[in-house]
TIMARFI-382527 format. One line per 10 residues: number of its first residue (from 1); their letters; for each residue x, y, z of C-alpha. Coordinates in steps of 0.25 Angstrom, whole numbers, plus 2048, in hexadecimal, padded with zeros to 3 digits. Last residue first. Layout:
<pts>
NUM) A) X Y Z | ...
</pts>
This chain:
<pts>
525) DEEDEAGCSG) D93 1FD C36 | D9F 206 C34 | D9F 210 C29 | DA6 20F C1B | D99 212 C14 | D97 203 C11 | D99 200 C20 | DA6 1FB C26 | DA5 1EF C2F | DAA 1E7 C3B
515) GDPPLSGYLL) DAA 1D8 C3A | DB6 1D6 C43 | DB7 1E3 C4B | DBF 1EE C44 | DCE 1ED C47 | DD7 1F9 C4C | DE5 1F5 C4B | DE9 203 C4A | DEF 206 C3C | DEB 1F9 C34
505) FDDVKRHVCD) DDD 1F8 C3C | DDA 206 C3B | DDD 207 C2C | DD4 1FB C29 | DC9 201 C31 | DCA 20F C2B | DCB 209 C1D | DBF 200 C1F | DB6 20C C25 | DBB 215 C19
495) SSAYGTHGEG) DB6 20B C0F | DBA 20A C01 | DCA 209 C02 | DCA 1FF C0D | DBE 1F8 C09 | DC2 1ED BFF | DBB 1EB BF2 | DAE 1F3 BF1 | DA1 1F5 BF9 | D9F 1F7 C07
485) KNDLVVASPG) D9B 1F0 C14 | DAA 1EE C19 | DAA 1E3 C23 | DB7 1E3 C2B | DBC 1D5 C2F | DC6 1D1 C39 | DD0 1C6 C36 | DD9 1C0 C41 | DCE 1B7 C46 | DCF 1AE C39
475) LRDATEVTWR) DD5 1AF C2B | DCA 1A7 C26 | DBF 1AE C2C | DC5 1BB C27 | DC7 1B6 C1A | DB8 1B1 C19 | DB3 1BF C1E | DBB 1C6 C15 | DB8 1BD C09 | DA9 1BF C0D
465) YPTAPDGRTG) DAB 1CE C0A | DAD 1CB BFB | DBB 1CF BF6 | DB9 1D4 BE7 | DAB 1DB BE6 | DAC 1E0 BF5 | D9E 1E5 BF9 | D9F 1E0 C08 | DAD 1E4 C0A | DB6 1DC C12
455) VLLMKATDVD) DC2 1E1 C1B | DCB 1D7 C23 | DD3 1DD C2F | DDE 1D4 C34 | DE0 1D0 C43 | DEE 1CB C47 | DF1 1BD C41 | DEE 1AF C43 | DE8 1AB C36 | DDD 1A1 C35
445) KVDDRIYDTG) DDE 1A1 C26 | DE7 1A2 C1A | DEB 194 C19 | DE2 18C C0F | DDD 196 C05 | DEA 19F C05 | DF4 194 C06 | DEE 18B BFB | DF8 192 BF1 | DF5 193 BE2
435) RPRGYCMLVQ) DF6 188 BD8 | DFF 18B BCC | DF7 190 BC0 | DEF 187 BB7 | DE1 18F BB9 | DE4 19A BC3 | DD8 1A2 BBE | DCC 19B BB7 | DC2 19D BC2 | DC4 1AB BC2
425) TLRYRGFVPS) DBD 1AC BB4 | DB0 1AC BBB | DB2 1BA BC0 | DAE 1C2 BB3 | DA2 1B8 BB1 | D9D 1BA BBF | D9F 1C9 BC0 | D91 1CE BBA | D88 1C2 BBD | D8F 1C0 BCA
415) ADEYQKRLRD) D8F 1B5 BD4 | D85 1AD BCC | D8E 1AF BC0 | D9A 1AA BC7 | D93 19E BCD | D8D 19B BBF | D9B 19C BB8 | DA1 193 BC4 | D98 188 BC1 | D9A 189 BB2
405) LSRAVQDASP) DA9 18A BB4 | DAB 17E BBE | DAE 173 BB4 | DB7 17C BAB | DBF 181 BB7 | DC1 172 BBC | DC5 16E BAE | DCF 179 BAD | DD5 175 BBA | DD2 17D BC7
395) RDPDDACNIA) DDE 183 BCE | DDB 188 BDC | DE7 18C BE5 | DE4 19B BE5 | DEF 1A5 BEA | DF8 1A4 BDF | DED 1A6 BD6 | DE9 1B3 BDC | DF7 1B8 BDC | DFA 1B5 BCD
385) MLAAPLNDMP) DED 1B9 BC8 | DEE 1C7 BCF | DFD 1C8 BCB | DFA 1C7 BBD | DED 1D0 BBE | DF5 1DB BC5 | E02 1D9 BBD | DFC 1DB BAF | E02 1E8 BAC | E10 1E2 BB0
375) VEDEDTLGAG) E18 1EB BBA | E23 1F1 BB2 | E1F 1FF BB3 | E1F 1FE BC3 | E2D 1F8 BC3 | E2D 1EA BC8 | E34 1E8 BD6 | E3F 1DE BD6 | E3F 1CF BD7 | E3A 1CB BCA
365) SRGRVPFTVG) E2E 1CC BC1 | E2D 1D5 BB5 | E20 1D4 BAD | E21 1CE B9E | E1A 1D1 B91 | E11 1DC B98 | E02 1DA B97 | DF9 1E6 B97 | DEC 1E5 B9F | DE0 1EC B9B
355) GSTFGELGRT) DD8 1F7 BA3 | DD9 1FB BB1 | DCB 1F7 BB4 | DC0 201 BBA | DC2 20B BAE | DBD 200 BA5 | DAF 202 BAA | DB0 211 BA8 | DB6 20F B9A | DAB 206 B95
345) DGDELLQAVA) DA3 210 B8D | D97 20A B87 | D90 217 B89 | D84 214 B92 | D87 206 B97 | D96 208 B98 | D96 216 B9D | D8B 212 BA8 | D94 207 BAC | DA0 211 BAF
335) RELSPWLEQS) D97 21B BB6 | D92 210 BC0 | DA0 20B BC2 | DA5 219 BC5 | D9A 21A BCF | D9D 20C BD5 | DAD 20F BD6 | DAC 213 BE5 | DA5 206 BE8 | DB2 1FF BE5
325) YLAQGVAGVM) DB6 1F1 BDF | DA9 1F2 BD7 | DB1 1FA BCC | DBA 1EE BC9 | DAE 1E5 BC7 | DA7 1EF BBE | DB3 1EF BB5 | DB4 1E0 BB5 | DA6 1DE BB2 | DA7 1E8 BA6
315) DQGSFAEGFA) DB2 1E1 BA0 | DAA 1D4 BA2 | D9F 1DB B9A | DA8 1DE B8F | DB0 1EA B8B | DB6 1E8 B7D | DC3 1F0 B79 | DC1 1FC B70 | DCA 205 B78 | DBE 20D B7D
305) TPVPDADLSG) DB8 200 B81 | DAF 1F8 B78 | DA2 1F1 B7D | DA1 1E2 B7F | D95 1DB B79 | D92 1CE B80 | D9A 1D1 B8C | D95 1DF B8C | D86 1DA B8C | D89 1D0 B97
295) VVQVVQRRAD) D8F 1DB BA0 | D84 1E4 B9D | D79 1DA BA0 | D7F 1D6 BAD | D80 1E5 BB1 | D72 1E7 BAD | D6D 1DC BB6 | D74 1E2 BC2 | D6E 1F0 BBE | D60 1EA BBD
285) RADQGFPCAI) D61 1E5 BCC | D66 1F2 BD0 | D5C 1FB BCA | D5F 209 BC8 | D65 209 BBA | D71 201 BB5 | D7A 20D BB1 | D78 214 BBF | D77 223 BBD | D6A 223 BC6
275) DEVCWDLFND) D72 21E BD2 | D6C 214 BDB | D6E 209 BD0 | D7D 20A BD2 | D7E 207 BE1 | D76 1FA BDF | D7E 1F8 BD2 | D8B 1F9 BDA | D87 1F0 BE5 | D82 1E5 BDA
265) LATQQGRAAA) D90 1E7 BD4 | D97 1E5 BE2 | D8F 1D8 BE4 | D93 1D3 BD6 | DA1 1D6 BD9 | DA1 1CE BE5 | D9A 1C3 BDF | DA4 1C2 BD4 | DAF 1C4 BDD | DAA 1B9 BE6
255) LGQEALPETL) DA8 1AF BDA | DB7 1B3 BD5 | DBC 1B0 BE3 | DB5 1A2 BE2 | DBC 19F BD5 | DCA 1A4 BDB | DC8 19A BE7 | DC4 1A0 BF4 | DCC 19E C00 | DD4 1AB C04
245) TDVGDLAVRG) DCA 1B5 C00 | DCD 1C4 BFF | DCA 1CE C09 | DC7 1DC C04 | DCF 1E3 C0F | DD9 1DC C17 | DDF 1E3 C23 | DEC 1DE C2A | DF2 1E4 C37 | DFE 1DB C3A
235) VKDPFQAAYV) E00 1CD C35 | E0E 1C8 C37 | E0A 1BC C41 | E00 1B7 C37 | E0B 1B6 C2B | E06 1AC C21 | DF7 1AD C24 | DF7 1BC C26 | DFE 1BE C19 | DF4 1B5 C12
225) AGLRTGYSFG) DE9 1BE C17 | DF0 1CB C13 | DF2 1C6 C05 | DE4 1C2 C04 | DE0 1CF C09 | DE8 1D6 BFF | DE0 1CF BF4 | DD5 1D9 BF9 | DDC 1E4 C01 | DE7 1E2 C0B
215) LYNLRDDGLA) DEC 1EB C16 | DF8 1E5 C1E | E00 1E7 C2B | E0A 1DC C2B | E12 1DA C38 | E20 1DC C3D | E21 1E7 C33 | E2F 1EC C2E | E2A 1EE C1F | E34 1E3 C1B
205) ARMVDMDRAA) E2D 1D9 C25 | E1F 1DD C1F | E24 1DC C11 | E29 1CE C13 | E1B 1CA C19 | E14 1D0 C0D | E1D 1C8 C04 | E18 1BB C0B | E0A 1C0 C09 | E0D 1C2 BFA
195) NVTGIHPLVP) E13 1B3 BFA | E05 1AE BFF | DFE 1B8 BF6 | E03 1B3 BE9 | E0F 1B4 BE0 | E1B 1AA BE0 | E19 1A3 BD3 | E18 1B0 BCC | E24 1B7 BD2 | E2E 1B0 BC8
185) GSHKACETAA) E29 1B7 BBB | E1C 1BD BB7 | E1C 1BB BA8 | E1E 1AC BA7 | E15 1A9 BB3 | E0A 1B2 BAD | E0C 1AB B9F | E0A 19E BA5 | DFD 1A3 BAB | DF8 1A8 B9E
175) DRLKRLVSRP) DF9 19A B98 | DF1 194 BA4 | DE7 19F BA2 | DE6 19D B94 | DE3 18E B96 | DD9 191 BA1 | DD2 19A B97 | DD1 18F B8D | DCC 185 B97 | DC1 18E B9C
165) DGIEEDGDTA) DB7 188 B93 | DAC 192 B93 | DB0 19F B9B | DA8 1AB B96 | DB0 1B5 B8F | DB3 1C3 B94 | DB6 1BE BA2 | DC4 1C3 BA2 | DCB 1B6 BA4 | DD2 1B1 B98
155) EIIEGTAPGC) DD4 1BF B92 | DDA 1C4 B9F | DE3 1B7 BA0 | DE8 1B9 B92 | DEA 1C8 B93 | DF2 1C5 BA0 | DFB 1BB B97 | E01 1C7 B90 | E0A 1C8 B9D | E06 1C0 BA9
145) TVPSSRGVGR) E0C 1C9 BB3 | E12 1C8 BC1 | E18 1D4 BC8 | E25 1D3 BCF | E21 1DC BDA | E1F 1EA BD3 | E10 1E7 BD1 | E0C 1D9 BD5 | E14 1CB BD5 | E18 1CC BE3
135) PDFTVVDYGN) E0F 1D6 BEB | E10 1E5 BE8 | E11 1EC BF5 | E0A 1F5 BFF | E0F 1FD C0B | E08 207 C14 | E12 20B C1F | E0A 20B C2B | E02 213 C36 | DFD 220 C31
125) TLHMFDKGGA) E00 21A C23 | DF4 212 C24 | DEC 21F C22 | DF3 220 C14 | DED 214 C0F | DE2 219 C05 | DEC 223 C00 | DF5 218 BFB | DEC 215 BEF | DF4 216 BE3
115) ALEDVGSGGP) E02 214 BE8 | DFD 20A BF2 | DF6 202 BE6 | E02 203 BDD | E0B 1FD BE8 | E01 1F3 BEC | E01 1ED BDD | DF5 1E5 BDB | DF6 1D6 BD7 | DEC 1D0 BE1
105) GGFNLLVSGR) DE5 1D9 BE1 | DE5 1DF BEF | DEB 1EC BF4 | DF5 1E6 BFE | DFA 1EF C09 | E05 1EE C13 | E04 1F6 C20 | E12 1FA C25 | E18 1FE C33 | E16 207 C3F
95) PHGTGRYRAL) E16 213 C37 | E1D 21F C3E | E17 22C C38 | E11 229 C2B | E11 21C C24 | E19 21B C18 | E11 217 C0B | E16 20B C05 | E19 203 BF8 | E1F 1F5 BF6
85) ALDLTGSKPH) E24 1ED BEA | E28 1DE BEC | E35 1D9 BE8 | E36 1CA BE5 | E41 1C0 BE9 | E47 1B4 BE4 | E4A 1A5 BE7 | E50 1A8 BF4 | E43 1A9 BFB | E3F 19B BF7
75) DYDLPVTVKG) E32 198 BFE | E2F 1A7 BFE | E30 1A7 BEF | E32 1B5 BE9 | E38 1B9 BF6 | E35 1C8 BFA | E3B 1D5 BF8 | E34 1E2 BFD | E33 1EE BF5 | E32 1FD BF7
65) CQLDKPVEMG) E29 209 BF3 | E24 216 BFA | E18 21E BF8 | E19 22C BFD | E1B 232 BEF | E0E 22C BEA | E10 223 BDE | E14 224 BD0 | E1E 219 BD0 | E2C 219 BCA
55) GCASWKIKQD) E33 219 BD8 | E2A 216 BE4 | E32 21E BEE | E3A 216 BF8 | E38 20B C02 | E43 201 C06 | E3D 1F5 C0C | E44 1EC C16 | E48 1DE C15 | E49 1D4 C20
45) YFRSLGPGDA) E3D 1CC C1C | E42 1C9 C0E | E50 1C5 C14 | E49 1BC C1E | E43 1B3 C14 | E4E 1A9 C10 | E49 19E C19 | E3B 1A1 C1F | E39 1AC C2A | E2D 1B2 C24
35) DATAAPLRAG) E27 1A4 C23 | E19 1A4 C1C | E10 198 C1E | E09 193 C11 | E16 18F C09 | E19 198 BFD | E11 199 BF1 | E13 193 BE3 | E0A 19C BDA | DFE 19C BD2
25) LLALGLAGTV) DFA 1A5 BC6 | DEC 1A8 BC1 | DE5 1B1 BCA | DD8 1B8 BCD | DD1 1C5 BCA | DD7 1C2 BBC | DCA 1B9 BBB | DC3 1C4 BB5 | DC9 1D1 BB3 | DD4 1D6 BBC
15) ACRRVSPRTS) DD7 1DC BCA | DCF 1D5 BD5 | DD1 1DA BE3 | DD1 1E8 BE1 | DD3 1F2 BED | DC9 1FE BEB | DC6 20C BE9 | DD1 20F BEC | DDA 204 BF0 | DDC 200 BE2
5) LKVLM) DE1 1F5 BD9 | DDF 1F8 BCA | DD7 1EF BC2 | DDD 1E7 BB7 | DD6 1E2 BAA
</pts>
């Protein structure tokens, strides 16, 4: 199952069922220190973007599209190139440059997101051209795909079955990774955040900006932090909302996600029981017990959907988890659960996911932009897996996974009786894949840059608030923290206070005090 990325009501971090919130494929990455003046790179930095109407796309008339060409391999820039898709809204009056947006994922198309949710960023056009892009391997930028193997990956990791001996699952994942490489083409070994950050510096130059002004959400905060480490003297006004971890292994990220989603569920149930229509009654403790009971009952005896497919407890967990990304969805979640419990109707819960994935035989991957109708349907999960594993150096063996499984199962179940099993399969990701980079974990720290604004939301189910604090400490004095005392994933779209403070910083350079806050009702404390 895929989940649509969205700036309203929220920006998504995790986008697929079970362990597909993490990645499978590694990549060979360039040297830790980026060099914009390296041999053969000047032609990329000297290019200018040609903007025009977004042909073949149903987008707002004032959205313009373009492309930028980057090296396939920064270590060997003559070995091939990629075209990356861009989109922009022109600034009003006399804009002083551009602000680049990344909406998260990883694996989400920035072009699609800006086309769908551009109204949320129109205030920024008072000072900037508002620009976004499809990162390498994503959307129209040489999209990766696993072809039919995506179904094998989802089947192996969807959480519907308890993990016993993981070796058979690991074999399936290893074989699926081979298929991913076969279908994705030459971009796959060069995917990942380190290369994407270098691409952003080429974009900066092609846009005519001396420094990068940037707004990144969720995974986009990782991308922004890596850029700051690689190009510290090119950092302009950078705001990071829903701050990702730079250090935690994938298994620890899964635990954090389970805890975060459990906290969000508890907060939802506290709200729900105040409503006479709450399907779990009016006692919060009993409501928590009922949720666990319903999930277990559906896992043991799934109910049929309108199309006759089985809807399990883990399907319910996945749907509820997506609904918890935004407090604005709580009333809809309440009604959807009531439909399930009262009538056996799964349609409301299914509406929180984007449905099944279809699997093309082969996706296009080459230098030119991919047409909209030729982007593989599994590109989002395939890119998400590829990027996350390219960023992670850990590769436990099958024996190590088997030995640690009982301990990890208990940790995940303790973290969340509802989401623990769903998230446990994250420990299987990246098995047998090329080892990812050490650079993010070892070197993205103590940056000497202009001040950056980091926003953390207390009730965030995907990027816990402590990651904001930890990342700020790691980045050093350049990082200024804004504490959003609200619910949902990221704050810009859900909190007027956060929205205003981020815009004031990007437009005018006005920073809140480090440790400043926005209240739960979008008012300053």
